[in-house]
RODO-2510 file (C-alpha; in nm, 4 decimals, decimal comma):
residues 393
     n   res          X          Y          Z
     1     m    -0,0459     0,0061    -0,0498
     2     n     0,1381     0,3383    -0,0818
     3     a     0,2098     0,5993     0,2128
     4     i    -0,0232     0,8784     0,2264
     5     p     0,1192     1,2247     0,1183
     6     r     0,2140     1,4580     0,2454
     7     l     0,0867     1,7090     0,0624
     8     r    -0,2144     1,6967    -0,2557
     9     r    -0,0615     1,8508    -0,5637
    10     y    -0,0289     2,2019    -0,4877
    11     t     0,0766     2,4412    -0,7559
    12     g     0,0028     2,8322    -0,5514
    13     p     0,2631     2,9947    -0,3584
    14     a     0,4793     2,7909    -0,1437
    15     l     0,3629     3,0908     0,1284
    16     l     0,0554     2,9273     0,1712
    17     s     0,1469     2,5766     0,1517
    18     y     0,1727     2,4993     0,4352
    19     g    -0,0068     2,7412     0,8019
    20     f     0,3191     2,7331     0,9631
    21     r     0,4553     2,9362     0,6580
    22     p     0,2263     3,2439     0,7494
    23     f     0,1396     3,2312     1,0302
    24     f     0,4550     3,2281     1,2016
    25     l     0,6321     3,4807     0,9060
    26     l     0,3554     3,7746     0,9737
    27     g     0,3599     3,6433     1,2930
    28     a     0,6925     3,7322     1,3351
    29     i     0,7092     4,0534     1,1642
    30     y     0,4215     4,2474     1,2440
    31     a     0,5616     4,1274     1,6383
    32     g     0,8327     4,3828     1,4856
    33     l     0,6339     4,6417     1,4366
    34     a     0,3991     4,6086     1,6524
    35     i     0,7312     4,7356     1,9426
    36     l     0,7465     4,9736     1,6822
    37     a     0,5115     5,1635     1,7020
    38     w     0,4440     5,1084     2,0671
    39     v     0,7354     5,3006     2,2216
    40     p     0,6913     5,5765     2,0399
    41     m     0,3153     5,5122     2,1938
    42     f     0,4228     5,5262     2,5040
    43     h     0,6083     5,8985     2,4782
    44     g     0,3149     5,9905     2,3684
    45     q     0,4253     6,0687     1,9731
    46     l     0,2644     5,8274     1,8076
    47     e    -0,1808     5,7903     1,7684
    48     f    -0,3957     5,4838     1,6317
    49     a    -0,7227     5,5576     1,5619
    50     t    -0,8166     5,2421     1,7728
    51     a    -1,0502     5,2274     2,0903
    52     f    -0,7992     5,1215     2,3310
    53     s    -0,5943     5,2616     2,5275
    54     p    -0,2178     5,3115     2,3708
    55     r    -0,1156     5,0435     2,6996
    56     d    -0,4248     4,7667     2,6037
    57     w    -0,3421     4,8138     2,2071
    58     h     0,0124     4,6736     2,2545
    59     v    -0,1177     4,4043     2,5288
    60     h    -0,3397     4,2973     2,3498
    61     e    -0,1811     4,2538     2,0070
    62     m     0,1205     4,0818     2,1973
    63     l    -0,1448     3,8741     2,2876
    64     f    -0,4156     3,7408     2,1200
    65     g    -0,2731     3,9161     1,7858
    66     y     0,1244     3,7512     1,7736
    67     v     0,0722     3,4643     1,9589
    68     a    -0,2548     3,3769     1,8268
    69     a    -0,0919     3,3635     1,5152
    70     i     0,2127     3,1196     1,6222
    71     v    -0,0501     2,9147     1,7953
    72     t    -0,2257     2,8686     1,4910
    73     g     0,0878     2,8343     1,2531
    74     f     0,1991     2,5386     1,5089
    75     l    -0,1527     2,3856     1,5327
    76     l    -0,2092     2,3834     1,1709
    77     t     0,1230     2,2029     1,1564
    78     a     0,1085     1,9549     1,3486
    79     v    -0,1976     1,8363     1,3303
    80     p    -0,1603     1,7154     0,9915
    81     n     0,0949     1,5008     1,2035
    82     w    -0,1281     1,3806     1,4752
    83     t    -0,4607     1,2547     1,2756
    84     g    -0,2827     1,1586     0,9025
    85     r    -0,5058     1,3888     0,7245
    86     l    -0,3393     1,6447     0,4987
    87     p    -0,2262     2,0056     0,5380
    88     i    -0,5025     2,2976     0,5509
    89     q    -0,3458     2,4604     0,2364
    90     g    -0,3909     2,7706    -0,0277
    91     k    -0,7826     2,9073    -0,0122
    92     p    -0,8993     2,7205     0,2836
    93     l    -0,5433     2,8876     0,4448
    94     a    -0,5200     3,2225     0,2320
    95     v    -0,8693     3,2984     0,4222
    96     l    -0,7749     3,1472     0,8070
    97     v    -0,4892     3,4693     0,7367
    98     a    -0,6943     3,6906     0,5663
    99     a    -0,9314     3,7105     0,9148
   100     w    -0,5485     3,7181     1,0735
   101     i    -0,5249     4,0424     0,8827
   102     a    -0,8640     4,2021     0,9639
   103     g    -0,8574     4,1962     1,3157
   104     r    -0,5051     4,3570     1,3257
   105     i    -0,6665     4,6019     1,1482
   106     a    -1,0203     4,6338     1,3073
   107     v    -0,8464     4,6882     1,6205
   108     t    -0,6100     4,8769     1,5063
   109     g    -0,8947     5,1695     1,3568
   110     s    -1,1990     5,0780     1,6229
   111     a    -1,2467     5,4217     1,7003
   112     l    -1,3149     5,4587     1,3085
   113     w    -1,5638     5,1852     1,3190
   114     g    -1,6691     5,1406     1,6507
   115     a    -1,5363     4,9389     1,9377
   116     w    -1,8018     4,5880     1,8777
   117     p    -1,7486     4,5605     1,5317
   118     a    -1,4251     4,5184     1,5528
   119     a    -1,3940     4,3392     1,8312
   120     i    -1,6489     4,0724     1,6862
   121     v    -1,3921     4,1106     1,3306
   122     d    -1,1276     4,0573     1,5508
   123     c    -1,2289     3,7710     1,7495
   124     s    -1,3664     3,5750     1,4784
   125     f    -1,0182     3,4828     1,3807
   126     l    -0,9640     3,2354     1,6518
   127     l    -1,3552     3,1157     1,6300
   128     l    -1,2376     3,0142     1,2740
   129     v    -0,8121     2,8230     1,3738
   130     a    -1,1347     2,6496     1,6622
   131     l    -1,3729     2,5440     1,3745
   132     a    -1,0492     2,4491     1,0890
   133     t    -0,8994     2,2476     1,3409
   134     a    -1,1871     2,0159     1,5271
   135     r    -1,3075     1,9208     1,1710
   136     e    -0,9672     1,8448     1,0707
   137     i    -0,9105     1,6628     1,4114
   138     i    -1,2865     1,4890     1,3892
   139     a    -1,2392     1,3555     1,0121
   140     g    -0,9308     1,1949     1,1476
   141     s    -1,0844     1,0400     1,4404
   142     n    -0,8049     1,1173     1,6829
   143     w    -1,0089     1,2271     1,9590
   144     r    -0,7865     1,2628     2,2156
   145     n    -0,5876     1,5632     2,1182
   146     l    -0,9565     1,7452     2,0268
   147     k    -0,8267     1,8632     2,3814
   148     v    -0,6330     2,1214     2,2477
   149     l    -0,9854     2,2823     2,1413
   150     i    -0,9157     2,3942     2,5453
   151     a    -0,6610     2,5425     2,4459
   152     v    -0,7662     2,7922     2,1985
   153     g    -1,1300     2,8227     2,3505
   154     l    -0,9748     2,9947     2,6192
   155     l    -0,7314     3,2384     2,4139
   156     f    -1,0771     3,2563     2,2598
   157     a    -1,2581     3,3961     2,6249
   158     g    -0,9746     3,5762     2,7194
   159     n    -1,0507     3,7890     2,3653
   160     v    -1,3976     3,8378     2,3913
   161     v    -1,3221     3,9214     2,8053
   162     f    -1,0603     4,1920     2,6652
   163     h    -1,2567     4,3598     2,3852
   164     v    -1,5661     4,3787     2,6969
   165     e    -1,3995     4,4718     2,9245
   166     a    -1,2044     4,8002     2,7247
   167     a    -1,5033     4,8606     2,5677
   168     l    -1,6898     4,9212     2,9439
   169     f    -1,3745     5,0161     3,1611
   170     g    -1,1605     5,1872     2,9657
   171     i    -0,8579     4,8921     3,0806
   172     a    -0,8726     4,5717     3,0488
   173     q    -0,7407     4,3650     3,3384
   174     y    -0,8854     4,0366     3,3471
   175     g    -0,8227     4,0080     2,9792
   176     a    -0,4824     4,0807     2,9623
   177     r    -0,3916     3,7984     3,2225
   178     m    -0,6141     3,5244     3,1048
   179     g    -0,4109     3,6354     2,7782
   180     t    -0,1143     3,5811     2,9363
   181     a    -0,2047     3,2792     3,1744
   182     v    -0,2915     3,0931     2,9031
   183     s     0,0044     3,1864     2,6421
   184     i     0,2279     3,0233     2,9990
   185     a     0,0150     2,7265     3,0089
   186     l     0,0720     2,6641     2,6843
   187     i     0,4658     2,7239     2,6743
   188     m     0,4381     2,4213     3,0188
   189     l     0,2824     2,2268     2,8055
   190     i     0,4233     2,1999     2,5324
   191     g     0,7890     2,2998     2,6008
   192     g     0,7134     2,0291     2,8675
   193     r     0,7821     1,8049     2,5659
   194     i     0,9069     1,9347     2,2949
   195     v     1,2010     2,1026     2,5253
   196     p     1,3195     1,7451     2,6560
   197     s     1,2756     1,5643     2,3632
   198     f     1,4161     1,7363     2,1202
   199     t     1,6781     1,7065     2,4419
   200     r     1,7494     1,3746     2,5162
   201     n     1,7743     1,3722     2,0798
   202     w     2,0776     1,5891     2,0180
   203     l     2,2168     1,4142     2,3722
   204     a     2,2169     1,0538     2,2685
   205     r     2,3558     1,1237     1,9236
   206     e     2,6181     1,3681     2,0336
   207     n     2,7363     1,4101     2,4006
   208     p     2,6090     1,0658     2,5516
   209     g     2,6275     1,1339     2,9812
   210     r     2,2954     1,2084     3,1667
   211     l     1,9748     1,2288     3,0012
   212     p     1,6342     1,4023     3,0408
   213     v     1,4003     1,3289     3,2661
   214     a     1,1157     1,0791     3,1563
   215     f     0,8373     1,2858     3,1598
   216     n     0,6394     1,1412     3,5418
   217     r     0,3814     1,2195     3,7918
   218     y     0,6146     1,5463     3,8890
   219     d     0,5397     1,7327     3,5903
   220     v     0,1814     1,5956     3,6027
   221     v     0,2008     1,7498     4,0226
   222     s     0,3589     2,0689     3,9033
   223     m     0,2219     2,1285     3,6135
   224     i    -0,1566     2,1146     3,8587
   225     a    -0,0311     2,3381     4,0351
   226     s     0,1216     2,6031     3,7996
   227     v    -0,2390     2,6382     3,6146
   228     l    -0,3974     2,6397     3,9540
   229     a    -0,1150     2,9717     4,0769
   230     l    -0,2302     3,1136     3,7430
   231     a    -0,6059     3,0548     3,7368
   232     l    -0,5888     3,2149     4,0819
   233     w    -0,3873     3,4901     3,9213
   234     v    -0,6614     3,5447     3,7164
   235     a    -0,9117     3,6149     3,9381
   236     v    -0,7027     3,7632     4,2367
   237     p    -0,3837     3,9400     4,0848
   238     e    -0,2796     3,9725     4,5040
   239     g    -0,2726     3,8500     4,8357
   240     p    -0,0718     3,6165     5,0838
   241     v    -0,2482     3,3504     4,8958
   242     p    -0,1764     3,3771     4,5288
   243     g     0,1616     3,5024     4,5839
   244     t     0,2284     3,1515     4,8238
   245     l     0,1112     2,9922     4,5647
   246     l     0,2925     3,1424     4,2335
   247     v     0,6338     3,0804     4,4246
   248     l     0,5374     2,7432     4,4556
   249     g     0,4476     2,6856     4,0744
   250     g     0,8155     2,9111     4,0100
   251     l     1,0114     2,6913     4,2221
   252     l     0,8397     2,3429     4,0660
   253     q     0,8772     2,4787     3,7374
   254     a     1,2940     2,5702     3,8314
   255     v     1,3086     2,1770     3,9981
   256     r     1,1493     2,0940     3,6322
   257     l     1,3523     2,2625     3,3576
   258     a     1,6542     2,1100     3,6322
   259     r     1,5655     1,7833     3,4500
   260     w     1,5945     1,8150     3,1492
   261     a     1,9654     1,8269     3,1468
   262     g     1,9827     2,1876     2,9856
   263     e     2,3547     2,2613     3,0669
   264     r     2,4671     1,9271     2,8849
   265     t     2,3255     2,1435     2,5383
   266     a     2,5337     2,4240     2,4820
   267     r     2,7182     2,3420     2,1290
   268     d     2,3371     2,2736     1,9777
   269     r     2,2080     2,6455     2,0014
   270     l     1,8777     2,5302     1,8516
   271     v     1,8813     2,3077     2,1996
   272     l     2,0359     2,5275     2,4235
   273     i     1,7403     2,8530     2,3005
   274     l     1,4977     2,5816     2,3950
   275     h     1,6345     2,5816     2,7813
   276     v     1,7459     2,9783     2,8143
   277     a     1,2964     3,0366     2,7026
   278     y     1,1653     2,7976     2,9426
   279     l     1,3995     2,9538     3,2267
   280     f     1,1779     3,2758     3,2053
   281     v     0,9075     3,0330     3,2802
   282     p     1,0060     2,9859     3,6646
   283     l     1,1833     3,3118     3,7157
   284     g     0,7878     3,4725     3,6102
   285     f     0,6172     3,2757     3,8381
   286     l     0,8777     3,4084     4,1415
   287     l     0,8219     3,7346     4,0270
   288     v     0,4919     3,7550     4,0023
   289     g     0,4038     3,5368     4,3391
   290     i     0,6993     3,7843     4,5472
   291     a     0,5043     4,1072     4,3612
   292     a     0,1327     3,9714     4,4891
   293     l     0,3250     3,9200     4,7998
   294     t     0,4261     4,2172     4,8508
   295     g     0,1758     4,4763     4,6185
   296     v     0,4616     4,6033     4,3945
   297     p     0,3676     4,6420     4,0582
   298     a     0,4494     4,2896     3,8552
   299     e     0,5476     4,4306     3,5548
   300     a     0,8802     4,2224     3,6137
   301     g     0,7397     3,9311     3,6257
   302     i     0,4784     3,9551     3,3346
   303     h     0,7503     4,0597     3,1123
   304     a     0,9827     3,7173     3,1303
   305     w     0,6716     3,5621     3,0873
   306     t     0,5682     3,7223     2,7271
   307     g     0,8514     3,8532     2,6307
   308     g     1,1659     3,6043     2,7675
   309     a     0,8843     3,2192     2,7957
   310     v     0,6667     3,3707     2,4850
   311     g     0,9351     3,5820     2,3303
   312     a     1,2341     3,3864     2,3123
   313     m     0,9924     3,0241     2,3285
   314     t     0,8229     3,1422     2,0097
   315     l     1,1370     3,2246     1,8398
   316     a     1,2781     2,8944     1,9315
   317     v     0,9791     2,7055     1,7351
   318     m     0,9610     2,9165     1,4824
   319     t     1,3626     2,8551     1,3562
   320     r     1,3380     2,5086     1,4593
   321     a     0,9646     2,4018     1,3051
   322     s     1,1270     2,6237     0,9389
   323     l     1,4282     2,4592     0,9225
   324     g     1,2853     2,1150     0,9518
   325     h     1,0025     2,1034     0,7715
   326     t     1,0994     2,2996     0,4742
   327     g     1,4049     2,0251     0,4762
   328     r     1,6773     2,2441     0,5670
   329     a     1,9773     2,0971     0,8356
   330     l     1,8976     2,1639     1,2053
   331     v     2,1529     2,4567     1,2391
   332     a     2,1992     2,7614     1,4408
   333     s     2,3260     3,0064     1,1953
   334     a     2,5042     3,3991     1,2821
   335     a     2,1762     3,5278     1,2591
   336     t     1,9681     3,2846     1,4062
   337     q     2,2023     3,3442     1,6585
   338     a     2,1880     3,6826     1,6647
   339     i     1,8249     3,6962     1,6105
   340     y     1,8340     3,4779     2,0522
   341     c     1,9860     3,7000     2,1562
   342     l     1,8293     4,0580     2,0793
   343     v     1,5087     3,8069     2,2464
   344     v     1,6543     3,7707     2,5609
   345     l     1,8733     4,0801     2,5638
   346     a     1,5546     4,2803     2,5205
   347     t     1,3837     4,0617     2,7928
   348     l     1,6282     4,1298     3,0690
   349     a     1,6123     4,5476     2,9695
   350     r     1,2617     4,4813     3,0254
   351     i     1,2581     4,3314     3,3446
   352     g     1,5306     4,5338     3,4490
   353     a     1,3519     4,8631     3,3433
   354     a     1,1246     4,7769     3,6229
   355     y     1,3788     4,6930     3,8734
   356     l     1,6038     5,0626     3,7727
   357     p     1,3421     5,3022     3,7756
   358     a     1,6791     5,6001     3,7372
   359     f     1,7491     5,3309     3,4127
   360     y     1,4615     5,3623     3,2833
   361     t     1,3884     5,5378     2,9529
   362     p     1,7010     5,3872     2,8018
   363     l     1,6621     5,0391     2,9440
   364     i     1,2560     5,0390     2,7590
   365     h     1,4192     5,2093     2,4177
   366     t     1,7189     4,9415     2,4520
   367     a     1,4202     4,6631     2,4885
   368     g     1,1878     4,7993     2,2140
   369     l     1,5483     4,8114     2,0326
   370     s     1,6205     4,4358     2,0678
   371     w     1,2456     4,3108     1,9797
   372     a     1,2128     4,4416     1,7186
   373     l     1,5688     4,3736     1,5908
   374     a     1,5127     4,0419     1,6939
   375     f     1,1300     3,9417     1,5313
   376     l     1,2222     4,1878     1,2505
   377     g     1,5135     3,9111     1,2260
   378     f     1,3813     3,6405     1,1963
   379     g     1,0779     3,8007     0,8566
   380     l     1,4269     3,8875     0,7015
   381     v     1,6254     3,5417     0,7359
   382     y     1,3239     3,3235     0,7453
   383     w     1,1580     3,5207     0,4281
   384     p     1,3152     3,2635     0,2091
   385     v     1,3019     2,9821     0,3757
   386     l     0,9473     3,0102     0,4450
   387     t     0,8154     3,1226     0,0989
   388     r     0,9912     2,8919    -0,1429
   389     p     0,9556     2,5601    -0,1987
   390     r     1,0898     2,2982    -0,0025
   391     l     1,3968     2,1461    -0,0586
   392     g     1,4079     1,8846    -0,2663
   393     g     1,0113     1,8911    -0,3858
***
């Protein structure tokens, strides 16, 4: 019996041949441009015709613009592997891309056509993603992976709450925390699988010795405790109970990371960056937990999560997947390593700005410029990778 082809006969643009291509590329470019716009917005030097406050526009577009795009690219690439079905490509994929772009336009110009119409357009994207994912999983009878729709549904719910809060109260707090919490939960879930897996594969081949501990009860307990801490933080961001649970979650995640033998991966930057990125998960828990206990602003911990864990981990996955799925060698070029260094620098500068008020402005500018260079750098370096056919056909 002949093997099922991984792609149907396709003659359209390579960019629309697989879900990771447009969403990784456009998501990264947008993440860089959005921060270049955010820095002058932060200083009152630039305004968009958005119904959101400048702060809410920035938070929303990072969480429900950028993160939603990368999650979609990941899902559209993973689902065919789970189900054995052919990937969504061509016109159906173009519809999803157009829906995402429409959401960015709707939100940024929402003061012109109204907050509620903009909310409907923007929220429709994740709804379409959920429907497309559900259709493929059900058609492939891959029932156990239907649970991935929970994450998409929670991200969708966070987006809805964000829009409602912003429209009714002028500031979105619960929606922002929901988006952040879901993003970190996804990093813990997906990262908790791929980081030790890729590490084990590389170590077994290139550096025999201690290997990552296999997934076991400790991972389950640490995940449950950490997700409960995140859920409580969404509802009650300050106080001794959420603060204590967040600190506990940080300690549990730090031990979890230590079990994956990351210190032995320095020679493979594609693997090393996965560990560096995950390090910001426990750091974020600890900093947000301390903020909850002491009453100080939680911006340092939140940016450890969003800039470090989400920003660095998504770049790590995007670079690796883009190389692997286009038939290229899994080797981090000098340009790719520079992208990794820039996103880590951006995160450290943004965390430092929260603790060093005397250097706040230069650190904010450093963080913004480094972030923009990292993501626009990904767009520049990986443009030919993502827009040209796979090597070897």
